[in-house]
Structures are given as C-alpha cells and as structure tokens.
C-alpha positions in Angstrom: 0.2 0.0 0.2 1.5 3.4 -1.0 1.6 6.1 1.6 -0.2 9.3 0.5 1.2 12.0 -0.2 0.3 14.3 2.5 1.2 11.3 5.0 5.1 11.8 2.8 5.2 15.3 3.9 3.9 15.0 7.4 6.4 12.4 7.9 9.0 15.0 6.2 8.2 17.8 8.1 8.3 15.9 11.6 11.7 14.6 10.2 12.5 17.6 9.3 12.0 19.2 12.5 13.8 16.3 14.4 16.8 16.6 12.5 17.1 20.5 13.8 16.3 19.8 17.3 19.5 16.9 17.2 21.2 20.0 14.8 20.8 22.7 17.8 21.4 20.2 20.7 24.3 19.5 19.6 25.6 23.0 18.5 24.4 24.0 22.1 25.7 20.8 24.0 29.3 21.4 22.1 29.3 25.2 22.4 29.2 24.4 26.1 31.4 22.0 26.1 34.2 24.2 24.3 33.6 26.5 26.8 33.6 25.0 30.0 36.7 23.0 28.9 38.6 26.6 28.5 38.0 27.6 31.6 38.7 24.7 33.0 42.6 24.8 31.6 42.4 28.1 32.3 41.5 28.3 35.9 43.9 25.8 36.8 46.8 27.1 34.7 46.5 30.4 37.3 46.7 28.0 40.1 49.5 26.6 38.8 50.8 30.2 38.2 50.5 31.2 41.7 51.7 28.2 43.4 53.9 26.4 41.8 52.3 23.2 42.9 53.9 20.8 40.7 57.3 21.7 42.3 56.0 21.6 45.4 56.3 18.7 48.4 52.9 17.0 49.8 53.4 18.8 52.8 53.7 22.0 50.9 51.1 21.7 49.1 48.9 20.7 52.4 50.3 24.3 54.0 49.3 25.9 51.0 45.5 25.1 51.7 45.0 28.3 54.3 42.1 28.4 57.2 39.2 27.1 55.8 41.2 25.4 52.6 43.1 22.8 54.7 40.1 22.4 56.8 37.7 20.9 54.2 40.6 19.2 52.6 41.1 17.5 56.1 38.1 15.4 56.0 38.8 14.6 51.9 42.3 13.3 53.0 40.6 11.2 55.8 38.2 9.8 53.7 41.3 9.0 51.0 43.6 8.0 53.5 41.8 5.6 56.0 41.1 1.4 55.5 38.2 0.4 54.8 36.4 3.0 53.8 33.9 3.1 56.4 36.2 3.7 58.9 36.9 7.0 57.6 33.0 7.8 57.8 33.2 6.8 60.9 36.0 9.3 62.1 34.4 12.0 60.0 30.8 10.9 62.6 32.5 10.5 65.5 35.6 13.6 65.3 38.0 13.8 68.5 40.6 16.3 66.1 38.6 19.6 65.3 37.4 20.3 69.1 39.1 18.2 71.0 37.9 16.2 73.9 34.2 17.1 72.2 32.9 14.4 69.8 31.5 16.3 66.9 29.9 14.9 64.2 31.4 16.7 61.1 28.3 16.1 58.8 26.1 17.3 60.6 28.1 20.2 61.5 30.4 21.3 58.1 29.3 21.4 55.0 32.0 18.3 53.5 29.3 16.5 51.3 32.2 17.4 48.4 34.8 16.0 49.7 33.2 12.5 51.2 31.5 12.4 47.3 35.6 13.0 45.9 36.9 10.7 48.3 34.9 7.8 47.4 35.2 8.5 43.7 38.8 8.5 44.1 38.9 5.3 46.6 36.7 3.6 43.5 39.3 4.2 40.8 42.3 4.2 43.0 43.6 0.8 41.6 44.1 2.2 38.2 45.4 5.7 39.5 48.2 4.6 41.1 50.0 3.4 38.0 52.7 5.3 36.6 49.8 6.1 34.0 48.8 8.5 36.4 51.3 9.2 38.9 55.0 10.3 38.5 57.2 11.3 41.1 60.7 13.3 41.0 63.6 15.6 43.4 63.1 19.4 43.8 65.8 21.0 44.7 65.2 24.2 47.1 68.3 25.8 47.5 71.3 26.0 49.9 70.3 25.6 53.4 67.2 23.4 52.6 67.4 19.7 51.7 65.3 18.2 48.7 61.7 17.0 48.5 59.8 14.4 46.5 57.1 15.7 44.4 54.5 13.4 43.1 52.1 14.8 40.6 49.3 13.2 38.7 45.5 12.4 38.9 46.6 9.5 41.1 48.3 11.8 43.8 44.8 12.5 46.0 45.0 15.7 46.2 45.7 16.4 42.2 42.9 14.4 41.8 40.7 16.7 44.5 41.8 19.9 42.4 40.8 17.7 38.9 37.2 17.7 40.4 37.2 21.6 41.3 38.3 22.6 37.9 35.6 20.5 36.2 33.3 22.5 38.2 34.6 25.6 37.5 34.4 24.4 33.9 30.9 23.9 34.6 30.1 27.1 35.9 30.8 28.9 32.4 28.8 25.9 30.8 25.9 26.2 32.9 26.5 30.4 32.0 26.4 29.1 28.4 23.2 27.3 28.5 21.5 29.4 30.6 22.2 33.1 29.1 20.8 31.4 25.5 17.7 29.7 26.9 17.1 33.5 28.8 18.1 35.7 25.4 16.6 33.3 23.0 20.1 33.6 21.3 23.4 31.5 20.6 24.6 35.0 20.8 23.9 36.0 24.5 25.2 32.6 25.4 28.1 33.6 23.9 28.2 37.4 25.2 27.7 36.4 28.3 31.1 34.1 28.6 33.0 36.9 27.1 31.8 39.3 29.7 32.5 36.3 32.4 35.6 36.2 31.2 36.3 40.0 31.0 35.4 40.4 34.4 37.0 36.8 35.5 38.8 38.6 38.5 34.6 40.3 39.8 33.1 36.8 39.1 35.3 34.3 40.8 38.5 33.4 42.9 38.6 29.6 42.3 41.6 30.0 40.9 42.7 31.5 44.6 40.8 29.4 46.8 40.0 26.2 44.8 37.9 24.5 47.9 36.0 27.1 49.5 32.2 26.1 49.4 30.9 29.1 47.1 33.2 27.7 44.2 31.8 24.3 44.6 27.8 25.9 44.9 27.9 28.0 42.4 27.7 25.9 39.2 25.0 24.3 40.5 23.1 27.3 41.2 23.9 28.2 38.0 22.0 24.8 36.7 19.2 25.4 39.0 18.6 29.0 37.9 18.6 27.8 34.3 16.1 24.7 34.6 13.6 27.4 36.8 14.0 29.7 33.5 13.3 27.0 31.6 10.4 25.6 34.1 8.7 29.1 33.3 8.5 29.0 29.7 7.3 25.6 29.2 3.5 24.4 29.0 3.7 20.8 28.7 2.8 18.7 31.9 5.6 16.0 31.1 8.4 18.5 30.3 7.7 20.3 34.0 7.5 16.8 36.1 10.9 16.3 34.0 12.0 19.3 35.2 10.8 19.7 38.7 12.3 16.2 39.6 16.0 17.3 38.3 15.2 20.8 40.1 14.6 19.0 43.7 17.6 17.0 42.9 20.2 20.1 42.4 18.0 22.2 45.5 19.3 19.3 47.5 23.1 19.1 46.2 23.3 22.9 46.6 22.0 23.1 50.1 24.7 20.4 51.1 27.6 22.2 49.1 27.4 25.7 51.2 26.0 26.4 54.0 24.9 30.1 52.5 22.5 28.1 50.2 19.9 29.0 52.0 20.0 32.4 51.6 19.8 32.8 48.1 17.1 30.2 48.5 15.3 32.2 50.9 15.4 35.4 47.9 13.9 33.2 45.8 11.3 32.0 47.5 11.0 35.7 48.1 10.6 37.0 44.5 8.0 33.5 43.7 5.5 35.0 46.4 6.1 38.6 44.8 5.6 37.3 41.7 2.3 35.1 42.6 1.4 38.4 44.1 1.8 40.4 41.2 -0.3 37.7 39.1 3.1 37.3 37.1 3.1 33.4 37.8 -0.2 31.5 38.5 -0.8 30.1 41.6 -0.1 26.4 40.7 3.3 27.3 39.4 4.0 28.6 42.4 3.0 26.1 44.5 4.8 23.4 42.4 7.7 25.8 43.0 7.5 25.6 47.0 6.9 22.2 47.0 10.5 21.7 45.1 12.0 23.4 48.0 10.1 21.7 51.0 11.3 17.9 49.9 14.4 19.4 48.9 15.0 20.9 52.8 13.5 18.1 54.3 16.1 15.3 52.5 19.3 18.1 52.8 18.4 18.3 56.9 18.1 14.4 56.9 21.3 14.1 54.8 22.9 16.7 57.6 21.4 15.0 60.0 19.8 17.7 61.9 21.6 20.6 60.6 20.9 23.0 63.4 21.0 26.2 61.1 19.4 24.7 58.7 16.2 23.8 61.0 15.7 27.3 62.6 17.0 29.4 59.4 14.9 32.5 58.3 14.4 30.4 54.8 12.9 27.6 56.8 10.5 29.4 58.5 9.9 32.0 55.4 8.6 28.2 53.5 6.8 27.3 56.1 4.6 30.5 55.7 4.0 31.1 52.2 3.3 27.0 52.2 0.1 28.1 54.8 -0.4 30.7 52.4 -0.9 28.8 49.1 -3.1 25.9 50.4 -5.7 27.7 52.6 -5.9 31.8 51.8 -4.0 32.3 48.1 -8.1 31.4 47.3 -9.1 35.2 48.8 -8.0 37.9 46.2 -10.7 40.5 44.5 -11.2 40.3 40.9 -10.3 43.8 40.1 -13.3 45.5 37.8 -12.9 49.4 38.9 -9.9 51.7 40.1 -11.5 51.1 43.8 -10.8 47.3 43.6 -7.1 48.1 42.0 -6.6 50.3 45.1 -8.1 47.7 47.8 -5.8 45.0 46.3 -2.8 46.6 46.1 -2.9 47.5 50.0 -4.0 43.5 50.3 -0.8 42.5 48.7 1.6 44.8 50.7 -0.1 43.1 53.6 0.4 39.7 52.6 4.1 40.1 52.0 4.6 42.4 55.5 2.9 39.7 57.1 4.5 36.7 55.4 7.7 38.4 56.7 6.7 38.9 59.9 5.1 35.8 60.7 8.4 34.2 59.6 10.7 36.1 61.8 8.7 35.4 64.4 8.8 32.1 63.9 12.4 31.8 63.8 12.8 33.4 67.1 10.1 31.0 68.4 11.9 27.9 67.1 15.4 29.4 67.7 14.2 29.8 71.6 12.7 26.4 72.3 15.5 24.6 70.6 18.1 26.5 72.0 19.9 26.8 68.7 21.9 30.4 68.2 24.1 28.8 64.7 23.2 32.4 62.9 23.2 34.9 65.6 26.7 36.2 63.9 25.4 37.2 60.9 22.5 39.3 61.7 25.5 40.9 64.2 27.3 41.3 61.0 25.0 43.1 59.0 23.7 45.2 62.3 27.5 46.1 62.7 27.7 47.8 59.1 25.0 50.0 59.9 25.9 50.9 63.4 28.8 51.6 65.8 28.1 48.1 67.1 31.2 45.9 67.3 32.5 42.8 69.0 35.1 40.3 68.3 33.1 38.1 66.8 31.8 41.2 63.7 35.3 42.7 64.2 37.3 39.2 62.9 34.5 39.7 59.6 34.4 42.7 59.0 37.9 43.3 59.1 38.4 40.7 56.4 38.5 42.8 53.2 36.2 39.8 51.8 33.5 40.7 54.0 33.7 44.2 53.8 31.9 46.6 51.5 31.4 46.3 47.8 34.7 48.5 46.7 34.1 50.9 44.5 36.8 49.5 42.1 34.8 46.6 41.0 32.3 48.9 39.7 35.0 51.0 37.7 36.1 47.6 36.2 32.7 46.3 35.4 31.6 49.6 33.6 34.7 49.7 31.6 34.1 46.1 30.2 30.5 47.8 29.8 28.9 45.1 31.5 26.9 47.2 33.8 25.8 49.2 30.4 24.9 46.1 28.6 22.8 45.4 32.2 21.2 48.5 32.1 20.1 48.9 29.0 19.1 45.4 28.8 16.5 46.0 31.4 15.4 49.5 29.9 14.5 47.6 27.3 12.5 44.8 28.4 10.6 47.4 30.6 9.9 49.6 27.4 9.2 46.1 25.4 6.5 45.4 27.7 4.7 48.6 27.8 4.9 48.7 24.4 2.8 45.4 24.0 0.6 46.4 26.7 -0.5 49.5 24.8 -0.7 47.8 21.8 -3.0 45.6 23.9 -5.0 47.7 24.8 -5.2 49.9 21.5 -6.1 46.4 19.7 -8.9 45.7 22.3 -10.1 49.4 21.7 -10.7 49.4 18.3 -12.7 45.6 18.6 -14.6 46.6 21.1 -15.7 50.1 18.9 -15.9 47.8 15.9 -18.1 45.3 17.2 -20.1 48.4 18.5 -20.5 49.6 15.0 -21.9 46.4 13.4 -24.7 46.3 16.2 -27.4 48.5 16.6 -28.5 49.2 20.2 -31.1 51.5 19.8 -33.6 52.3 16.5 -35.9 54.8 17.2 -37.5 56.1 13.9 -35.0 54.5 11.4 -32.8 56.9 13.0 -29.0 54.6 14.8 -28.2 55.7 18.5 -24.6 53.3 19.0 -23.7 52.9 22.8 -20.4 54.1 23.4 -18.5 52.1 25.9 -15.9 54.3 28.3 -12.7 52.5 29.3 -10.8 52.9 32.2 -7.0 53.3 30.8 -5.8 52.5 33.5 -7.0 48.9 33.6 -7.0 48.2 30.5 -3.3 48.9 30.8 -3.0 46.5 33.8 -4.8 43.7 32.2 -2.5 43.8 29.2 0.7 44.0 31.0 2.4 40.8 29.9 6.0 40.6 31.7 7.6 37.7 31.1 8.1 35.7 34.4 11.8 34.0 33.0 13.0 37.4 32.8 11.3 39.2 36.0 13.1 36.2 37.8 16.3 37.0 36.6 16.0 40.7 36.4 14.9 40.9 40.3 17.4 38.3 41.5 20.5 40.4 40.2 18.9 42.9 42.4 18.9 41.4 45.0 22.6 39.8 44.3 23.5 43.3 44.1 22.1 44.3 47.3 24.1 40.9 49.0 27.4 41.9 47.3 27.0 45.8 48.6 26.9 44.6 51.7 29.9 41.5 51.3 32.3 42.0 49.0 32.8 38.0 49.2 29.2 37.4 47.3 30.4 40.0 44.4 30.7 36.7 42.5 26.9 35.8 42.8 26.3 39.6 41.4 28.4 39.8 38.6 27.5 36.3 37.6 24.1 36.9 37.3 24.8 40.5 35.0 26.9 38.6 32.8 23.6 36.0 32.2 21.1 39.4 32.3 23.4 41.3 29.6 22.4 38.6 27.5 19.2 40.2 26.8 21.0 43.1 24.9 21.1 40.5 22.0 17.6 39.8 22.0 16.3 42.0 19.1 12.6 41.9 20.0 13.4 44.4 22.8 15.0 46.8 20.9 14.0 50.6 21.7 15.0 51.4 18.1 12.6 51.7 15.2 12.3 48.4 12.5 13.9 51.3 10.5 17.4 51.2 11.9 17.6 47.7 12.9 19.7 47.1 9.7 22.8 49.0 11.3 22.7 47.6 14.8 25.7 45.1 13.6 27.6 48.1 12.5 26.8 49.1 16.4 27.8 45.8 17.6 31.1 45.6 16.0 31.6 49.2 17.7 30.8 48.2 21.5 32.4 44.8 21.2 35.4 46.5 20.9 36.2 47.7 24.3 34.5 44.6 25.7 37.2 42.6 23.7 39.9 45.0 25.2 39.0 44.4 28.2 38.8 40.8 27.8 42.2 41.2 26.7 44.2 43.3 29.7 42.1 40.5 32.3 43.2 38.2 30.9 47.1 39.1 30.2 47.2 40.3 34.0 46.4 37.2 35.5 48.5 35.1 33.1 51.2 37.4 34.2 51.0 36.6 37.8 54.0 34.4 38.7 54.4 33.4 42.4 55.6 30.6 44.2 54.3 29.1 47.7 56.9 28.8 50.1 56.7 28.4 54.0 59.7 27.6 55.9 58.9 28.3 59.0 55.6 26.9 59.3 57.3 23.6 57.4 59.6 23.7 60.6 57.2 23.7 63.2 55.2 21.1 61.4 57.9 18.8 61.2 59.0 19.5 64.7 55.0 18.9 65.8 55.1 15.6 63.9 58.2 14.2 65.9 58.1 15.7 69.3 54.3 16.9 70.1 51.0 15.0 71.1 48.5 16.7 72.4 45.8 19.5 71.6 47.1 22.1 70.6 45.5 25.7 71.0 46.7 28.5 68.0 45.0 30.9 65.6 42.5 29.5 63.3 44.7 29.5 59.9 47.6 27.4 61.5 44.8 25.0 63.6 43.7 24.1 60.0 46.8 23.2 59.0 47.7 21.3 62.2 45.0 19.2 61.8 45.9 18.4 58.7 49.0 17.6 58.0 49.9 16.1 61.8 46.6 14.8 63.0 47.1 16.1 65.7 43.8 17.2 68.0 42.8 21.1 68.0 40.9 23.0 70.2 39.8 26.0 67.7 38.5 25.7 64.1 38.1 28.2 60.9 34.1 27.5 60.7 32.9 30.0 62.4 29.5 28.8 62.0 28.4 27.7 65.4 28.6 29.0 68.8 30.4 26.5 70.4 33.0 27.1 67.4 32.8 31.1 68.6 32.9 30.8 71.6 36.2 28.5 71.5 37.8 30.8 69.1 37.4 33.8 71.7 39.2 31.8 74.4 42.1 31.0 72.2 42.6 34.5 70.9 42.7 35.9 74.1 46.6 35.3 74.2 46.5 38.2 71.5 44.5 40.4 73.7 45.8 42.2 77.3 44.2 39.8 79.8 45.7 38.5 82.3 47.6 35.0 82.6 45.6 33.8 85.0 42.9 34.0 82.9 44.4 32.9 79.6 45.2 29.5 81.6 41.7 29.0 83.3 40.3 29.0 79.2 42.7 26.9 78.0 42.8 24.3 80.6 39.3 24.5 80.3 39.5 23.8 76.6 41.7 21.0 77.8 44.3 22.3 75.4 48.3 20.8 75.8 49.8 23.6 73.6 49.5 27.0 72.7 51.2 28.1 69.3 52.1 32.2 69.9 52.8 34.0 66.1 54.5 36.9 65.9 52.3 38.8 62.8 49.1 38.5 65.0 51.3 39.7 67.8 53.5 42.6 66.7 51.6 43.3 63.5 49.6 46.5 62.8 46.8 47.1 60.4 45.8 50.8 58.3 42.0 49.9 59.3 42.7 49.6 62.8 42.0 45.9 62.6 45.2 44.3 64.5 44.4 42.3 67.3 45.7 44.8 69.7 42.4 47.3 68.0 40.1 44.4 68.2 40.7 43.5 72.1 40.9 47.2 73.2 37.1 47.3 71.4 36.0 44.6 72.6 37.2 44.9 76.7 38.6 48.6 76.4 39.1 48.3 80.1 41.9 46.7 79.9 43.8 48.8 77.1 46.4 50.3 80.0 47.5 46.1 80.3 50.7 44.8 78.3 50.2 42.3 75.6 49.4 39.1 76.7 51.7 37.7 73.7 53.9 39.7 74.3 54.7 38.9 78.0 54.6 35.3 76.7 57.7 35.9 73.6 59.5 37.9 76.4 59.4 36.9 79.7 59.8 33.3 81.7 55.5 33.0 83.1 54.0 30.3 85.3 51.8 27.5 83.6 53.6 28.4 79.7 56.8 26.7 78.8 58.5 27.3 75.6 59.5 24.3 73.8 59.8 25.4 70.4 60.7 29.2 68.6 61.7 30.2 65.3 61.1 33.7 63.8 57.4 33.4 63.0 55.7 30.5 65.5 56.2 30.0 69.0 55.3 27.1 71.2 54.3 27.0 75.0 53.7 23.6 77.0 50.6 24.9 79.0 51.1 21.9 81.7 55.1 21.3 82.9 54.5 17.6 82.8 57.5 16.7 84.1 56.8 17.8 87.5 54.8 14.9 89.7 52.6 15.9 92.4 52.6 13.1 94.7 49.5 12.7 97.5 51.2 13.0 101.3 50.6 9.6 103.1 51.0 8.5 107.2 51.9 5.7 108.4 49.5 4.2 110.4 
C-alpha cells in the first residue's frame, strides 16, 4: 500500500523538525563543553602560576591550603587514607580532632559532602590511578639550606585528583552560564556574549584560582544549573517536561544545600521573588505551589542527609517556606477580582499587607524555633549586618568585617565592570525589557479598544424612527493597561535575582561573584532584537553598533586575561614547615592557636585542635574567643584557665598577630581594645609570653614566626602525702 502524498509530507516535516532539534542540541552541547573546557584549563593554569604547585612536596601543598581550605581538605584526606572506607566515615561522624576533647559529627556541622563524594570516587578508581600512567614522582632541589623533597604529580596523587574535580566544576560554571544565557536571551549570541563578559570580568566573577575549595566555588555551578532549570520551567507549558524539570530541580536543590551553608539565604531570596511574582500575578498559584513543593522536599532531604543541621532547621529560609506554604494551602483564593479602580486600590494594599505579614510571621517563627531549640548558630550573621549600619562592634563582628572579603563592595569593582561595558549592557537590557512590556501592553490596549468599537459599529443597539443611536463604551485606561500588561516571568525572575544579589554584594564583597555572574546572564538580553528600543527601520544598523560596542569588551577581556596570566608566584613557608615537622616528631596532645595554623596542624599532623576556622557555630565562636585572648591584654591566669578548660596541651603564638599593625585599625590589639576597653592600659599577653618566663606556659619550640608553649609541665610529679598508721 502506497503512502499518500499528505502523509509523506507530514513525515518529512517531522523528520526535518527532529533533525533541526538534534542539530541545535549538538551545537549547544558542543559550545557549552568548549567554553567549559577553556575555563577548566584557564583556572588550573592560573593556580599553577600562583603556587608552582607541581614542584611542591606533599607537605608544602597541604600548607598552601590556608584556613578553611585546609580544614575542608582534611576531611577528604581522611576519606582517602583510612582503611577500610567505613572507618573514614566513622572518624568523620565521631570527629575528636576538630574540637578536642568533644566528639563532633562533621556531617552535621560542616558542609563536607563534596569532600566525601570526591574521596569516595578516588577510592573507587584508586587501583587504576596508582599506576605510573597517572602518577609520576621526582626530586626537587629547594636551594641552599634546604633539603630536596620528593614531589609526585598526576591525578593518581590524591590532592591532584581533588583539584581536578574542582577545576571541572569551574568549567561547569561557564557551561551552565552559556546554556542559561542562551535560553534567557533565546539566542546563541546571547550565550556567547555572557561568556565573553564572564572572562572580561573574571576577577569579579570568581576566585576559584586562588581559593579552590571554598564552598561557593563548589556550589555556584550547581546554583547556575538550578537557575537555568527555573528559567526553562517558567517558559515550559508541556506537563511531561514540567514534571521532568521539577524532579531535576529538586535533586540539584538538595546538592546546593549540602555543598554550601549560604545556599539557604540564596533560596530564601528565590522564595521571596516567586512570592512577589505570585502576588503581582506574573505567575499563577499552580506554578508557585509546584515551586514550593520542590523546595519543601529538598529542604527536608538535605536536613536528613546533614543529620539534623541546627542552622538549617531554624533558618529564615525554613520559616518563610512554612509561612508561604500555609498561605498557598488556605489563603491563596482570597483575591479580589479587579473590576474598577477601588478594587485595584484595595488589592494593592492587600498585596503589601500579605507580604508584610509573611515576612513578620517568618521572623517570629524563626525566633520561636531558635528559643525553643536553644539554637544560636546564625546569630553572628545578623550581628554582622547590624554592625555594618551602626557602631555596634564585637570581637566576632570585627573578625569578619576586618577581612577585606566581608567588607562593602569596592568602587574599583564597579569601575572595572563599567569599563567592560557589563553594567551599561545590563542597564540597557533592563530598559529594553521594561519598554518592550510597556509597548506590548499599549498595543494590546489599542487593539482591544479598536475591536470593541468595531463590534459596536456593527450592532445597532437602539433604533428609533429609522435613526441609529450607538452606545459608546467608556474604558478605564489604567485598568485596561494593567489587564494587558504581560511581564515575562523568566526575565522578571532573573532581573529580580540580579537586584537581590546586588544588595548582597554591596553588603558583603565576597558575594560579588553571584552578582557579577548574574549580570553576565542579564546582559545577554541585549542581543534579542525583539526587545530593542530602536525603530525597525534602524535595526539594519544593529550589526555596525555591535561591532563598535564589542571593541571595548574585547579590549578589557585581553587586558584581564593578560594581567591574570602574568601573575607568577611560588609558595614556600619554611618557618611553618619547621613547626609542623617538629609537631609530627616531638609533640602529642591538643593544640590551641589561630584558626589558620590550627587547620593546617589538623590536616598535616593529625593532632587534635581546640578551635577551627568554621565559624558558623556558637561553640566554635566561643572556643576561638578563648584562644585569641592570647593576643589581648588579659592576665596569664585568665588565659591559663580558658585553655585548661579546653584541655589544650600546647599554645602556639604567632609574631605576625602579636606585633602586626593594620591601617584599618584591625590588628588584634585594636580588636581587643574595642571588645574589652577596660584592659587597654595592660601589656599585651602575647608580648609577655614571648619575652618573659611565666608560670603555666613553658616554651618548647621557637623560630622567627612561631613560638610553642606547653601549658602544663608534665615533668613535675605531684604525689599525695601518705601517713603510716
């Protein structure tokens, strides 16, 4: 039986459509992989240039992971080295090294899931990775006065495998950025522009090349994927595709929460934006409810996998999710149908009232949960924000705000992003979008009025004495305008998220990577011709305008890449290496010291420490407060009492913290003078320890940067008196 011509044509169209989709998918996937691979090679090369990592010993490589980096890497080292695998997991769940002598559940307290996953993958492939194909060792001369060291390279070496995973995640960041920008702008050129802007503003968008395993570097690529899926979801109408997108979004939500403790604040802003969108009727209640359900499931799953993380359970994200979920279930139908201006005014006030009630109730629930469960894990976050706008200062707020990355956003960052035309492109894109929505609404209003009048002309409403009298309908222009206003939800969400990130970055410079990356996304809208302000007759000149505009962008891209590639450094810290070797050979017991050196001691010597760099816990902040008293002006007995309570055996004093000065007034002497002004006239405790023999603290090691004191003299034996009867 021969196929009919009509069926043949339909089949040809279907095949052509499938072929087109396959071609587009192949091009997008290929470009995403290409851009991701370039970034992977770029950041790994910058990292090597900065530290000369290939020619360092294992100890030097671990020492180069300062503060939090070394702290997180130590858990990867446990997973890789402990035999069997479950022994490593047991050591993590019952960790007695990090807050000696307490048992700490590291899964519950710290976001170390990435280290466990990467470590488990390494263990699985270890038999192949230990072959000479993936691992090569050589001796490195270090100059006069220093013995040569063995340096092993290749992904068979655990630390290189760990970094390789991080570099691929940074490549995923750019790949996700390209895909998201392409979908948002509905143009491959938009995706390419976003990637160009990312590289042109690389120093503002990431610091993975300088601090590889900071939590934001692991979570940002996944947050970009999640945001891309949300954009797809807001534009999708097929129920089957919506379900698939919701499932994938749910899984990525869980991973984002597990990878970075700050994700809860980002998801809080997402909830707030979607709630406002529902109130403004940009999205319907069904879309909003599915979004909430995804967050509800991911939050509970993450809490379960984190084994009941206290900070997450009592977060504002959790309470806000509860509040607006209750609204969706019971109160969402209480909306006024707008028929006149009075209805509009009443509904506008109700929208404002509902938002205020949701925020107030969420805050109240958070305080209630925190007080009932006696949890104060995130109290420092609100203290830091409060200190930025007032004269309120404490030891803990100054520890943060004195660090450059927690300062306000610098003007230099704004200047750099303006030079690369990132900010002008974003502003022009936003103006174009607003004008586009306004223009479409006006056009729809005109069409509706014209259609209504045409219908009236055709209908004779009153006929008297062969005279036709027409009824003219009066239109309320404002109501008609709002009725026809169609704001694209995906674009509105991304622009709103950019504004929120901008506020975050202005308050905390460390978060500028979220803001600048989101700006790269929004700048891609400028390539969509549908949104141009120019009349159609002038659009033929757009390529010329683009050729002119892209020149300064490429110029800044070249300058930025050249500047970053020209940075050449080499890591070495012989005084710290000397200290660590001495500890490994001579000292046992718990160490008290600054957070950076404590993390390195735990990583490289496996000795217990009493304070650590993960500050997002009340107990950790109390312990750091006690240890850092050595740089204040307290009495020796007070310090001895604090360290004895923590059962520390050794105290490490660093000369840079004892005698260091700061232009911003951020030396530890300044911080303690603000914290305890009554002790200003006393001598510095660390100075006394370093210059005079004192009771309770016995010097056992000293070099140009570090001094170690044994807190108890174990050579003295105190025997009880006995009496003969």
